[in-house]
C-alpha positions in Angstrom: -42.8 3.1 109.1 -40.8 5.6 107.3 -42.7 8.9 106.8 -40.1 10.9 104.8 -36.6 10.4 103.5 -34.3 13.2 102.3 -31.3 12.2 100.3 -28.4 14.5 99.4 -30.4 17.7 99.8 -28.5 20.8 98.8 -29.5 24.5 98.7 -27.6 27.6 97.8 -28.4 31.3 97.6 -26.0 32.9 95.1 -22.5 32.0 96.3 -23.5 30.9 99.8 -24.1 27.1 100.2 -26.7 26.8 103.0 -27.3 23.1 102.8 -25.0 20.5 101.3 -25.7 16.8 100.9 -28.2 16.6 103.8 -29.7 13.1 104.3 -32.4 12.4 106.9 -35.1 9.9 107.6 -38.1 10.4 109.8 -40.1 7.4 111.0 -43.6 7.2 112.5 -43.8 8.3 116.2 -40.3 9.9 116.1 -39.8 13.3 117.5 -36.9 15.3 116.1 -35.4 18.7 116.7 -33.1 21.0 114.6 -30.5 22.8 116.6 -28.0 25.3 115.2 -27.0 28.9 115.2 -28.8 31.6 113.2 -28.3 31.4 109.4 -27.3 27.8 109.2 -30.3 26.6 107.2 -32.7 25.2 109.8 -35.8 27.1 108.5 -34.8 26.5 104.9 -34.6 22.7 105.6 -38.0 22.8 107.2 -39.4 24.7 104.2 -37.9 22.2 101.8 -39.4 19.3 103.8 -42.8 21.0 103.7 -42.5 21.8 100.0 -42.6 25.5 100.6 -39.2 25.9 99.0 -37.4 23.8 96.3 -34.1 22.1 96.9 -31.3 22.7 94.3 -30.5 18.9 94.3 -31.3 15.7 96.1 -34.5 13.7 96.4 -37.4 13.7 98.9 -39.6 10.6 99.3 -42.8 10.8 101.3 -45.0 7.9 102.4 -48.5 7.7 100.9 -51.0 10.2 102.4 -48.3 12.0 104.4 -48.9 15.8 104.5 -46.4 18.2 105.9 -47.3 21.8 106.6 -44.9 24.6 107.6 -45.8 27.2 110.3 -43.5 30.2 109.9 -42.0 31.9 113.0 -44.0 35.1 112.1 -47.2 34.0 110.3 -49.5 36.4 108.6 -52.7 37.3 110.4 -55.7 39.1 109.0 -56.4 41.4 112.0 -60.1 41.8 110.9 -60.8 38.1 110.5 -62.4 36.0 113.2 -60.6 33.1 114.8 -62.5 30.6 112.6 -62.0 32.7 109.4 -58.2 32.9 110.1 -58.0 29.1 110.4 -59.7 28.7 107.0 -57.1 31.1 105.4 -54.7 28.1 105.3 -52.9 27.3 102.1 -53.5 23.5 101.8 -55.6 22.0 99.0 -58.6 21.6 101.2 -58.6 25.2 102.3 -58.4 26.4 98.6 -61.3 24.2 97.7 -63.4 25.5 100.6 -62.5 29.1 99.7 -63.3 28.6 96.0 -66.6 27.0 97.0 -67.5 29.9 99.3 -66.5 32.5 96.6 -68.7 30.9 94.0 -71.6 30.4 96.4 -71.4 34.2 97.2 -71.4 35.1 93.5 -74.4 32.8 92.8 -76.3 34.4 95.7 -75.7 37.8 94.2 -76.5 36.8 90.6 -77.3 33.3 89.3 -75.1 32.1 86.4 -75.3 28.6 84.9 -71.5 28.4 84.4 -70.9 29.3 88.0 -73.5 26.7 89.1 -71.5 24.0 87.1 -68.3 25.0 88.9 -70.1 24.9 92.2 -71.3 21.3 91.5 -67.8 20.2 90.6 -66.5 21.7 93.8 -69.2 20.0 95.8 -68.0 16.7 94.3 -64.5 17.5 95.4 -65.7 18.4 98.9 -67.6 15.1 99.0 -64.6 13.1 97.9 -62.3 14.8 100.5 -65.0 14.7 103.2 -64.7 18.5 103.8 -68.3 19.1 105.0 -67.2 18.4 108.6 -64.1 20.5 108.4 -65.6 23.4 110.4 -66.5 21.1 113.2 -63.0 19.6 113.2 -61.4 23.0 113.2 -63.5 24.0 116.2 -62.5 20.8 118.0 -58.8 21.5 117.4 -59.2 25.1 118.5 -60.9 24.0 121.7 -58.1 21.5 122.4 -55.7 24.4 122.0 -57.6 26.5 124.5 -59.4 28.8 122.0 -63.2 28.7 122.5 -64.4 32.0 121.2 -64.4 31.3 117.4 -65.9 34.7 116.6 -63.3 36.7 118.4 -61.3 39.0 116.1 -57.6 38.1 115.6 -56.6 41.6 116.6 -57.9 41.0 120.1 -55.8 37.8 120.6 -52.5 37.6 122.5 -49.4 36.5 120.7 -49.7 33.0 122.2 -53.3 32.8 121.2 -52.5 33.8 117.7 -49.8 31.1 117.4 -52.3 28.5 118.6 -54.8 29.7 115.9 -52.0 29.3 113.3 -51.3 25.8 114.6 -55.0 25.0 114.2 
């Protein structure tokens, strides 16, 4: 099954053509690697595939329900966050919904507001539809499989390798 197809992808920065007419297909269960010297567009191509950057021309076709994330070489870490809090600082739609839900819940706990309550109910419906109530348990399972078991440990206390595993989670 084809997961993603890129056709004639091009990307330039000012006068410099970084990618020109790149075509690529990735099928289910394939493992691929990008090899090249610095500055040849490997990271840019990955960012385009993940949707973190826009191509100048070409088309990208993804199979239904395929989601691609991009983990930068030097991700941002909130040094004061716990491991679990850092995992939930992700940028995907689900993380935004959970963050919005938590923000509104905190505001309602401080001062009840009918409009905020309506927003909370709509977010609860989204969380139900996306089955997000078990996400914390899933995050803990993934972290454990990656060798991280102290979910309340501060990010600032982690080694570089542990931080990278938290980012993967």
